[in-house]
All heavy atoms as an XYZ file, in Angstrom:
648
protein
N     -23.793    -18.573     64.198
C     -24.483    -19.390     63.237
C     -24.133    -20.863     63.493
O     -22.986    -21.186     63.738
C     -24.070    -19.005     61.813
C     -24.771    -19.846     60.791
S     -24.178    -19.718     59.092
C     -24.419    -18.034     58.726
N     -25.102    -21.730     63.433
C     -24.878    -23.152     63.652
C     -24.496    -23.832     62.345
O     -24.955    -23.468     61.281
C     -26.139    -23.798     64.195
C     -26.470    -23.313     65.588
C     -27.630    -24.031     66.142
N     -27.403    -25.470     66.058
C     -28.280    -26.375     66.426
N     -29.439    -25.989     66.882
N     -28.017    -27.647     66.336
N     -23.676    -24.828     62.456
C     -23.289    -25.623     61.303
C     -24.359    -26.670     61.051
O     -24.766    -27.380     61.962
C     -21.936    -26.324     61.556
O     -20.965    -25.325     61.861
C     -21.507    -27.113     60.352
N     -24.813    -26.766     59.809
C     -25.839    -27.753     59.476
C     -25.297    -28.857     58.586
O     -25.936    -29.882     58.410
C     -27.069    -27.100     58.813
C     -27.771    -26.174     59.792
C     -26.699    -26.366     57.547
N     -24.128    -28.648     58.007
C     -23.502    -29.666     57.172
C     -22.410    -30.365     57.950
O     -21.585    -29.733     58.588
C     -22.876    -29.046     55.922
C     -23.824    -28.505     54.875
C     -23.033    -27.840     53.759
C     -24.700    -29.591     54.318
N     -22.409    -31.675     57.862
C     -21.333    -32.439     58.474
C     -20.232    -32.695     57.464
O     -19.058    -32.558     57.760
C     -21.876    -33.765     58.995
C     -20.833    -34.634     59.650
C     -21.453    -35.899     60.231
O     -22.655    -36.065     60.242
N     -20.618    -36.789     60.693
N     -20.638    -33.039     56.209
C     -19.655    -33.401     55.190
C     -20.323    -33.357     53.827
O     -21.511    -33.625     53.687
C     -19.155    -34.824     55.481
C     -18.187    -35.373     54.484
C     -17.771    -36.800     54.816
O     -18.629    -37.598     55.255
O     -16.593    -37.101     54.631
N     -19.544    -33.006     52.799
C     -19.995    -33.102     51.417
C     -18.955    -33.937     50.675
O     -17.769    -33.615     50.683
C     -20.134    -31.718     50.752
C     -20.535    -31.865     49.294
C     -21.136    -30.859     51.502
N     -19.414    -35.028     50.059
C     -18.536    -35.916     49.305
C     -18.853    -35.744     47.827
O     -20.012    -35.871     47.417
C     -18.744    -37.391     49.732
C     -17.852    -38.304     48.917
C     -18.492    -37.560     51.217
N     -17.844    -35.438     47.025
C     -18.031    -35.246     45.587
C     -17.450    -36.422     44.824
O     -16.395    -36.949     45.176
C     -17.355    -33.951     45.148
N     -18.155    -36.825     43.793
C     -17.709    -37.901     42.914
C     -18.139    -37.547     41.503
O     -18.995    -36.682     41.304
C     -18.325    -39.231     43.355
C     -17.626    -40.441     42.739
O     -16.562    -40.265     42.094
O     -18.132    -41.551     42.900
N     -17.560    -38.215     40.526
C     -17.913    -37.978     39.133
C     -18.499    -39.247     38.553
O     -17.904    -40.318     38.658
C     -16.688    -37.521     38.326
C     -16.200    -36.177     38.850
C     -17.026    -37.444     36.840
C     -14.954    -35.668     38.200
N     -19.680    -39.117     37.942
C     -20.315    -40.215     37.220
C     -20.039    -39.978     35.742
O     -20.740    -39.211     35.086
C     -21.820    -40.239     37.519
C     -22.538    -41.391     36.857
O     -21.963    -42.035     35.954
O     -23.694    -41.656     37.235
N     -18.972    -40.618     35.232
C     -18.573    -40.390     33.843
C     -19.618    -40.875     32.854
O     -19.804    -40.258     31.801
C     -17.229    -41.064     33.558
C     -16.068    -40.295     34.169
O     -16.121    -39.050     34.156
O     -15.126    -40.935     34.659
N     -20.307    -41.972     33.163
C     -21.321    -42.497     32.245
C     -22.467    -41.514     32.050
O     -22.964    -41.339     30.948
C     -21.851    -43.836     32.737
C     -20.842    -44.963     32.630
C     -21.428    -46.290     33.077
O     -22.663    -46.421     33.138
O     -20.626    -47.199     33.362
N     -22.896    -40.869     33.140
C     -23.987    -39.897     33.064
C     -23.470    -38.484     32.819
O     -24.260    -37.565     32.635
C     -24.807    -39.926     34.346
N     -22.149    -38.309     32.825
C     -21.508    -37.006     32.683
C     -22.068    -36.017     33.718
O     -22.499    -34.924     33.394
C     -21.684    -36.468     31.263
O     -20.858    -35.348     31.072
N     -22.041    -36.473     34.984
C     -22.553    -35.660     36.077
C     -21.574    -35.639     37.243
O     -20.812    -36.580     37.440
C     -23.886    -36.224     36.592
C     -25.017    -36.138     35.612
C     -26.286    -36.758     36.146
O     -26.210    -37.748     36.912
O     -27.359    -36.248     35.796
N     -21.631    -34.558     38.007
C     -20.930    -34.470     39.278
C     -21.949    -34.854     40.346
O     -23.051    -34.317     40.387
C     -20.397    -33.052     39.522
C     -19.407    -32.667     38.424
C     -19.777    -32.943     40.914
C     -19.023    -31.220     38.422
N     -21.591    -35.812     41.176
C     -22.499    -36.303     42.210
C     -22.007    -35.800     43.565
O     -20.872    -36.067     43.952
C     -22.558    -37.847     42.210
C     -23.532    -38.342     43.261
C     -22.919    -38.374     40.832
N     -22.847    -35.047     44.247
C     -22.534    -34.562     45.589
C     -23.401    -35.320     46.576
O     -24.627    -35.374     46.422
C     -22.814    -33.068     45.709
C     -22.022    -32.143     44.794
C     -22.500    -30.707     44.972
C     -20.539    -32.247     45.070
N     -22.787    -35.929     47.576
C     -23.515    -36.582     48.653
C     -23.357    -35.697     49.889
O     -22.252    -35.528     50.405
C     -22.979    -37.988     48.919
C     -23.729    -38.787     49.967
C     -25.203    -38.942     49.605
C     -23.094    -40.153     50.146
N     -24.453    -35.110     50.315
C     -24.444    -34.153     51.413
C     -24.871    -34.875     52.685
O     -25.947    -35.469     52.731
C     -25.387    -32.973     51.120
C     -25.002    -32.329     49.788
C     -25.375    -31.973     52.264
C     -26.064    -31.423     49.225
N     -24.013    -34.840     53.709
C     -24.300    -35.427     55.017
C     -24.677    -34.280     55.953
O     -23.836    -33.461     56.314
C     -23.081    -36.167     55.574
C     -22.629    -37.294     54.726
N     -22.860    -38.608     55.041
C     -21.966    -37.306     53.548
C     -22.349    -39.388     54.099
N     -21.804    -38.612     53.183
N     -25.938    -34.206     56.327
C     -26.429    -33.152     57.198
C     -26.255    -33.554     58.658
O     -26.294    -34.731     58.983
C     -27.910    -32.884     56.928
C     -28.203    -32.466     55.523
C     -28.594    -33.276     54.502
C     -28.127    -31.154     54.974
N     -28.766    -32.548     53.349
C     -28.487    -31.230     53.610
C     -27.789    -29.910     55.505
C     -28.518    -30.128     52.780
C     -27.829    -28.812     54.663
C     -28.188    -28.919     53.322
N     -26.080    -32.573     59.527
C     -26.083    -32.839     60.966
C     -27.460    -33.424     61.293
O     -28.473    -32.923     60.845
C     -25.841    -31.542     61.768
C     -24.469    -30.952     61.463
C     -26.040    -31.769     63.261
C     -23.312    -31.793     61.927
N     -27.482    -34.494     62.035
C     -28.742    -35.153     62.350
C     -28.925    -36.453     61.588
O     -29.865    -37.187     61.825
N     -28.023    -36.728     60.622
C     -28.037    -38.020     59.960
C     -28.719    -38.099     58.614
O     -28.716    -39.156     57.987
N     -29.328    -37.034     58.144
C     -29.990    -37.069     56.838
C     -28.939    -36.927     55.740
O     -27.969    -36.193     55.881
C     -31.042    -35.938     56.730
C     -31.679    -35.903     55.360
C     -32.093    -36.098     57.805
N     -29.140    -37.657     54.634
C     -28.231    -37.596     53.485
C     -29.014    -37.156     52.256
O     -30.148    -37.581     52.051
C     -27.597    -38.963     53.217
C     -26.746    -39.438     54.340
N     -27.256    -40.041     55.466
C     -25.409    -39.384     54.529
C     -26.274    -40.354     56.285
N     -25.142    -39.952     55.748
N     -28.398    -36.310     51.442
C     -29.011    -35.831     50.207
C     -28.018    -36.037     49.077
O     -26.848    -35.686     49.196
C     -29.350    -34.332     50.303
O     -30.208    -34.117     51.428
C     -30.033    -33.834     49.043
N     -28.500    -36.603     47.963
C     -27.662    -36.729     46.775
C     -28.069    -35.642     45.791
O     -29.243    -35.462     45.502
C     -27.839    -38.097     46.119
C     -26.931    -38.267     44.904
C     -27.061    -39.638     44.269
O     -26.522    -40.600     44.848
O     -27.714    -39.722     43.216
N     -27.088    -34.920     45.295
C     -27.318    -33.842     44.347
C     -26.491    -34.135     43.106
O     -25.284    -34.382     43.201
C     -26.904    -32.508     44.977
C     -27.037    -31.251     44.153
C     -28.510    -31.010     43.810
C     -26.506    -30.068     44.939
N     -27.120    -34.133     41.937
C     -26.430    -34.399     40.675
C     -26.440    -33.133     39.828
O     -27.494    -32.552     39.596
C     -27.084    -35.547     39.920
C     -26.901    -36.871     40.621
C     -27.543    -38.012     39.849
N     -27.035    -39.275     40.376
C     -26.037    -39.953     39.839
N     -25.440    -39.500     38.758
N     -25.622    -41.084     40.375
N     -25.266    -32.741     39.385
C     -25.110    -31.550     38.562
C     -24.482    -31.938     37.232
O     -23.636    -32.834     37.186
C     -24.214    -30.518     39.264
C     -24.686    -30.054     40.632
C     -23.600    -29.245     41.310
C     -25.942    -29.224     40.491
N     -24.864    -31.272     36.148
C     -24.249    -31.602     34.862
C     -22.758    -31.288     34.879
O     -22.331    -30.302     35.467
C     -24.992    -30.715     33.862
C     -25.614    -29.638     34.676
C     -25.826    -30.189     36.047
N     -21.986    -32.172     34.261
C     -20.539    -31.975     34.178
C     -20.225    -31.428     32.789
O     -20.454    -32.078     31.784
C     -19.822    -33.308     34.388
C     -18.330    -33.225     34.257
C     -17.714    -34.597     34.403
C     -16.268    -34.541     33.985
N     -15.733    -35.869     33.789
N     -19.714    -30.204     32.776
C     -19.357    -29.599     31.502
C     -17.887    -29.819     31.242
O     -17.049    -29.687     32.123
C     -19.655    -28.103     31.515
C     -21.117    -27.834     31.626
C     -22.089    -28.164     30.723
C     -21.796    -27.197     32.698
N     -23.313    -27.778     31.156
C     -23.172    -27.173     32.377
C     -21.391    -26.648     33.894
C     -24.120    -26.613     33.204
C     -22.341    -26.095     34.717
C     -23.682    -26.073     34.374
N     -17.584    -30.141     30.022
C     -16.195    -30.351     29.626
C     -15.620    -29.049     29.073
O     -16.348    -28.218     28.531
C     -16.110    -31.449     28.585
C     -16.443    -32.800     29.163
C     -16.270    -33.897     28.123
N     -16.396    -35.204     28.722
C     -17.543    -35.798     28.999
N     -18.677    -35.196     28.754
N     -17.561    -37.001     29.528
N     -14.328    -28.906     29.198
C     -13.650    -27.715     28.692
C     -13.956    -27.542     27.207
O     -13.825    -28.479     26.426
C     -12.151    -27.846     28.912
C     -11.380    -26.625     28.453
C      -9.975    -26.732     28.886
N      -9.987    -26.558     30.352
C      -8.941    -26.724     31.115
N      -7.805    -27.084     30.604
N      -9.025    -26.540     32.409
N     -14.413    -26.366     26.842
C     -14.719    -26.073     25.446
C     -16.107    -26.504     25.008
O     -16.510    -26.237     23.888
N     -16.857    -27.159     25.863
C     -18.194    -27.619     25.508
C     -19.115    -26.412     25.398
O     -19.143    -25.559     26.268
C     -18.715    -28.588     26.566
C     -20.063    -29.177     26.250
C     -20.488    -30.192     27.301
O     -19.765    -30.474     28.238
N     -21.666    -30.734     27.132
N     -19.879    -26.349     24.347
C     -20.725    -25.187     24.103
C     -22.214    -25.516     24.078
O     -23.017    -24.690     23.754
C     -20.353    -24.550     22.755
C     -18.934    -24.100     22.678
C     -18.838    -22.657     23.019
N     -17.452    -22.241     22.957
C     -16.963    -21.304     23.702
N     -17.710    -20.699     24.568
N     -15.707    -20.966     23.607
N     -22.604    -26.734     24.423
C     -24.007    -27.093     24.303
C     -24.809    -26.916     25.588
O     -25.966    -27.270     25.641
C     -24.164    -28.526     23.787
C     -23.581    -29.540     24.743
O     -22.984    -29.192     25.729
N     -23.756    -30.807     24.420
N     -24.220    -26.360     26.632
C     -24.973    -26.094     27.856
C     -25.802    -24.836     27.645
O     -25.272    -23.798     27.290
C     -24.024    -25.912     29.033
N     -27.103    -24.932     27.839
C     -27.935    -23.747     27.659
C     -28.137    -23.045     28.988
O     -27.804    -23.564     30.042
C     -29.266    -24.099     26.988
C     -30.101    -25.041     27.814
O     -30.104    -24.960     29.027
N     -30.804    -25.936     27.156
N     -28.691    -21.854     28.914
C     -28.832    -21.065     30.137
C     -29.757    -21.739     31.147
O     -29.592    -21.546     32.345
C     -29.323    -19.657     29.805
O     -30.588    -19.716     29.170
N     -30.714    -22.537     30.702
C     -31.598    -23.236     31.639
C     -30.793    -24.221     32.486
O     -31.052    -24.376     33.688
C     -32.714    -23.953     30.890
N     -29.803    -24.907     31.887
C     -28.944    -25.824     32.630
C     -28.132    -25.071     33.678
O     -27.982    -25.525     34.813
C     -27.971    -26.555     31.704
C     -28.661    -27.534     30.780
O     -29.761    -28.002     31.111
O     -28.080    -27.839     29.724
N     -27.606    -23.929     33.299
C     -26.787    -23.127     34.206
C     -27.626    -22.632     35.376
O     -27.224    -22.738     36.535
C     -26.144    -21.940     33.451
C     -25.425    -21.018     34.421
C     -25.199    -22.440     32.378
N     -28.801    -22.126     35.086
C     -29.675    -21.606     36.138
C     -30.106    -22.724     37.077
O     -30.138    -22.547     38.299
C     -30.877    -20.868     35.520
C     -30.372    -19.592     34.835
C     -31.924    -20.541     36.571
C     -31.389    -18.895     33.978
N     -30.412    -23.902     36.537
C     -30.798    -25.044     37.379
C     -29.647    -25.437     38.310
O     -29.860    -25.728     39.491
C     -31.210    -26.222     36.511
N     -28.418    -25.437     37.779
C     -27.257    -25.780     38.598
C     -27.055    -24.748     39.708
O     -26.781    -25.097     40.860
C     -26.012    -25.880     37.734
N     -27.208    -23.475     39.384
C     -27.034    -22.416     40.376
C     -28.093    -22.539     41.469
O     -27.786    -22.401     42.659
C     -27.091    -21.021     39.726
C     -25.873    -20.825     38.816
C     -27.157    -19.919     40.777
C     -25.947    -19.596     37.949
N     -29.317    -22.841     41.089
C     -30.386    -22.990     42.089
C     -30.082    -24.116     43.069
O     -30.456    -24.044     44.233
C     -31.724    -23.229     41.396
C     -32.278    -21.976     40.783
C     -33.652    -22.182     40.213
N     -34.160    -20.908     39.726
C     -34.884    -20.765     38.635
N     -35.205    -21.820     37.915
N     -35.293    -19.579     38.265
N     -29.428    -25.163     42.605
C     -29.046    -26.252     43.499
C     -27.849    -25.857     44.358
O     -27.807    -26.151     45.550
C     -28.715    -27.511     42.698
C     -29.905    -28.094     41.975
C     -30.979    -28.562     42.920
O     -30.695    -29.266     43.874
N     -32.213    -28.175     42.675
N     -26.890    -25.183     43.755
C     -25.678    -24.809     44.483
C     -25.940    -23.804     45.599
O     -25.290    -23.852     46.640
C     -24.627    -24.252     43.518
C     -23.924    -25.289     42.650
C     -23.107    -24.603     41.563
C     -23.041    -26.183     43.505
N     -26.890    -22.884     45.398
C     -27.124    -21.872     46.435
C     -27.636    -22.490     47.732
O     -27.534    -21.869     48.790
C     -28.090    -20.751     45.978
C     -27.542    -19.997     44.796
C     -29.470    -21.290     45.682
N     -28.132    -23.696     47.652
C     -28.619    -24.371     48.848
C     -27.484    -24.888     49.729
O     -27.675    -25.118     50.919
C     -29.536    -25.538     48.462
C     -30.776    -25.162     47.656
C     -31.498    -26.420     47.197
C     -31.691    -24.260     48.459
N     -26.294    -25.084     49.138
C     -25.210    -25.722     49.886
C     -23.891    -24.962     49.858
O     -22.952    -25.376     50.530
C     -24.949    -27.153     49.348
C     -24.542    -27.118     47.883
C     -26.157    -28.040     49.566
C     -23.970    -28.409     47.373
N     -23.788    -23.883     49.086
C     -22.480    -23.245     48.919
C     -22.573    -21.726     49.036
O     -23.617    -21.134     48.777
C     -21.887    -23.618     47.567
N     -21.454    -21.113     49.406
C     -21.352    -19.663     49.447
C     -21.091    -19.122     48.051
O     -20.646    -19.842     47.148
C     -20.216    -19.226     50.375
C     -20.503    -19.484     51.831
C     -19.841    -20.483     52.521
C     -21.455    -18.727     52.506
C     -20.110    -20.725     53.861
C     -21.728    -18.962     53.846
C     -21.051    -19.959     54.513
O     -21.324    -20.192     55.822
N     -21.349    -17.824     47.876
C     -21.230    -17.192     46.572
C     -19.849    -17.353     45.945
O     -19.737    -17.567     44.740
C     -21.567    -15.705     46.665
C     -23.041    -15.454     46.935
O     -23.835    -16.414     46.811
O     -23.402    -14.315     47.261
N     -18.782    -17.242     46.751
C     -17.439    -17.325     46.175
C     -17.163    -18.726     45.609
O     -16.516    -18.868     44.581
C     -16.368    -16.911     47.177
C     -16.390    -17.719     48.460
O     -17.394    -18.401     48.747
O     -15.390    -17.665     49.188
N     -17.680    -19.764     46.250
C     -17.513    -21.116     45.728
C     -18.310    -21.293     44.440
O     -17.809    -21.853     43.468
C     -17.949    -22.153     46.762
C     -17.876    -23.609     46.298
C     -16.439    -24.006     45.961
C     -18.451    -24.521     47.354
N     -19.539    -20.788     44.418
C     -20.362    -20.879     43.206
C     -19.689    -20.132     42.060
O     -19.636    -20.628     40.930
C     -21.772    -20.327     43.468
C     -22.498    -21.204     44.495
C     -22.581    -20.245     42.176
C     -23.804    -20.635     44.994
N     -19.150    -18.958     42.344
C     -18.466    -18.184     41.300
C     -17.285    -18.968     40.735
O     -17.067    -18.990     39.516
C     -18.004    -16.848     41.854
N     -16.524    -19.622     41.601
C     -15.395    -20.420     41.127
C     -15.837    -21.571     40.253
O     -15.223    -21.856     39.216
N     -16.918    -22.238     40.648
C     -17.441    -23.350     39.850
C     -17.905    -22.848     38.487
O     -17.606    -23.451     37.457
C     -18.595    -24.063     40.599
C     -18.045    -24.782     41.825
C     -19.340    -25.029     39.681
C     -19.112    -25.282     42.780
N     -18.622    -21.738     38.478
C     -19.099    -21.189     37.212
C     -17.944    -20.749     36.319
O     -17.971    -20.973     35.107
C     -20.046    -20.020     37.468
C     -21.382    -20.382     38.109
C     -22.165    -19.121     38.435
C     -22.174    -21.303     37.209
N     -16.939    -20.128     36.902
C     -15.788    -19.687     36.109
C     -15.068    -20.851     35.448
O     -14.546    -20.726     34.347
C     -14.805    -18.894     36.970
C     -15.301    -17.508     37.264
O     -16.066    -16.936     36.499
N     -14.869    -16.956     38.381
N     -15.035    -22.001     36.124
C     -14.353    -23.166     35.565
C     -15.216    -23.964     34.601
O     -14.702    -24.647     33.737
C     -13.893    -24.089     36.691
C     -12.714    -23.570     37.466
C     -12.189    -24.611     38.429
N     -13.181    -25.079     39.368
C     -13.478    -24.490     40.530
N     -12.851    -23.396     40.891
N     -14.386    -24.994     41.335
N     -16.547    -23.907     34.745
C     -17.400    -24.854     34.030
C     -18.379    -24.269     33.025
O     -18.869    -24.996     32.178
C     -18.197    -25.692     35.037
C     -17.292    -26.597     35.827
O     -16.652    -27.452     35.267
N     -17.223    -26.366     37.121
N     -18.710    -23.008     33.131
C     -19.735    -22.445     32.245
C     -19.059    -21.728     31.095
O     -18.275    -20.823     31.291
C     -20.655    -21.497     33.024
C     -21.651    -20.848     32.087
C     -21.360    -22.238     34.122
N     -19.397    -22.128     29.872
C     -18.761    -21.519     28.710
C     -19.473    -20.237     28.275
O     -18.848    -19.342     27.736
C     -18.725    -22.511     27.557
O     -20.031    -22.937     27.229
N     -20.774    -20.148     28.499
C     -21.520    -18.958     28.097
C     -21.576    -17.991     29.270
O     -21.702    -18.390     30.403
C     -22.930    -19.339     27.673
N     -21.496    -16.710     28.987
C     -21.612    -15.700     30.039
C     -23.081    -15.343     30.203
O     -23.810    -15.201     29.252
C     -20.809    -14.465     29.682
C     -19.329    -14.747     29.643
C     -18.573    -13.463     29.518
C     -17.111    -13.824     29.385
N     -16.324    -13.343     30.438
N     -23.507    -15.189     31.450
C     -24.883    -14.831     31.739
C     -25.001    -13.321     31.845
O     -24.126    -12.647     32.350
C     -25.337    -15.452     33.058
C     -25.424    -16.960     33.087
C     -25.827    -17.422     34.494
C     -26.409    -17.465     32.086
N     -26.123    -12.824     31.379
C     -26.433    -11.415     31.561
C     -27.264    -11.290     32.828
O     -27.743    -12.284     33.357
C     -27.242    -10.885     30.361
O     -28.488    -11.580     30.329
C     -26.492    -11.078     29.056
N     -27.477    -10.069     33.355
C     -28.266     -9.931     34.569
C     -29.680    -10.517     34.450
O     -30.266    -10.929     35.418
C     -28.321     -8.415     34.790
C     -27.084     -7.913     34.146
C     -26.867     -8.818     32.958
N     -30.221    -10.593     33.246
C     -31.565    -11.142     33.086
C     -31.572    -12.666     33.098
O     -32.627    -13.282     33.109
C     -32.180    -10.663     31.762
O     -31.462    -11.205     30.668
N     -30.391    -13.277     33.066
C     -30.307    -14.730     33.081
C     -30.217    -15.354     31.712
O     -30.122    -16.561     31.575
N     -30.234    -14.539     30.670
C     -30.143    -15.074     29.310
C     -28.682    -15.240     28.921
O     -27.815    -14.529     29.388
C     -30.834    -14.118     28.334
N     -28.431    -16.171     28.041
C     -27.056    -16.409     27.582
C     -26.698    -15.435     26.484
O     -27.509    -14.883     25.821
C     -26.910    -17.827     27.090
């Protein structure tokens, strides 16, 4: 399998309460990805936010990394149907 990512730089935008990922692709293209930043104990993230974040993460990360991110950041548990 060929490597398509050169580097991923993560930063936090506290004003927007977002995690900013700058993806450097092999070949020189750059992509900025913004994900909602959930705070510990925060309960206002709805399942649509979680699903949107997962759809973005599957483009750049393996399942074990996504699972770790969800375990640390998602307060609601998802059912197989995607509902909270």
